[in-house]
C-alpha positions, 0 to 999 in steps of 0.5 A, a space after each residue: 173818190 178824189 176830184 181833181 181840178 180838171 173834173 170840175 166845171 169852170 162855172 163851179 170853180 167861181 171864187 169866193 165873194 167877200 163883203 167889203 166896206 163899201 163894195 164887194 170883191 169877187 174872185 175867180 180862179 182859171 186854168 193857166 190856158 189861152 182858152 180861159 182869157 176869153 172866159 176871164 173877159 166874160 167874168 168881168 163883163 158880167 160883174 160890171 154889167 152896169 158900170 161905166 167902166 165895163 168895157 175898159 175893164 173887161 179889155 184890162 182883164 183880157 190883157 192881164 190874163 193873157 200876159 199871165 199865161 203867156 209870160 209866167 209859170 200861169 201858163 205851164 201845165 196845172 198853172 192858174 191865174 186869179 181874177 179879182 174884181 173890187 167894185 166900190 162907189 168910188 172906184 173899180 179895180 181889176 187885179 190879175 195874180 200870176 203864178 210867178 217866174 215871169 218878168 216885172 210888169 212895165 206899164 211904159 212902151 219900150 222902143 222896139 226895132 220892129 215898129 210893127 211888132 205886136 209885143 210890148 203894147 198891152 201893158 201901155 195899153 192897160 195904163 192908157 185906159 185906167 186911172 192908176 196902175 201897178 203891181 205887187 209881188 216878185 218873180 219868185 212868188 208871183 205878181 198881182 197886177 192891177 189897173 184902177 178905174 175911178 167911178 164914172 170915168 171910162 176913157 
C-alpha cells in the first residue's frame, strides 16, 4: 500500500531536527493551503515558547507563510511550503521556503494609490519586527525568505 501526502496526519509530517554548533534547526513541511498558516504560526510559537522574540517570530512566520501560499506555486494543488527555525544563543532565524513562480520579495513599502488597501504591508512589517531580513533563490526555483532576530531583542 502506498501512502500519499494526504493520508499522513500533519503532526507526522514534522520535519527533521538537525544539530548545529551552538544551536538547533527545526523544519516542517506544510501543505500549501491557507488553513496551514495558523499551523505554521503554532509550530514557531511552540519552538520558541521560552524566547523573548517568540511573539515577533510567530507573526513573521505567519506573514511569510501566507505570502508563500498566496503569491507562489506553494498555494497551487499539491503545493507546499517549509518553515525553518534556527535557534542559537546569539540569534533566532525564521525562514519560509516556497515553491517558486512568485514575485521577488520586497521589504520596502511601495506607494499605493489606495492608502487603505491591505496589500503590500506584510514584508515591511516583517522588516520592522526583525533585526535583519532577506531572501535567496529565484522565481523559477523558489525563494527562501528569512528574518533574523538578535537574542533578547524583541521589538
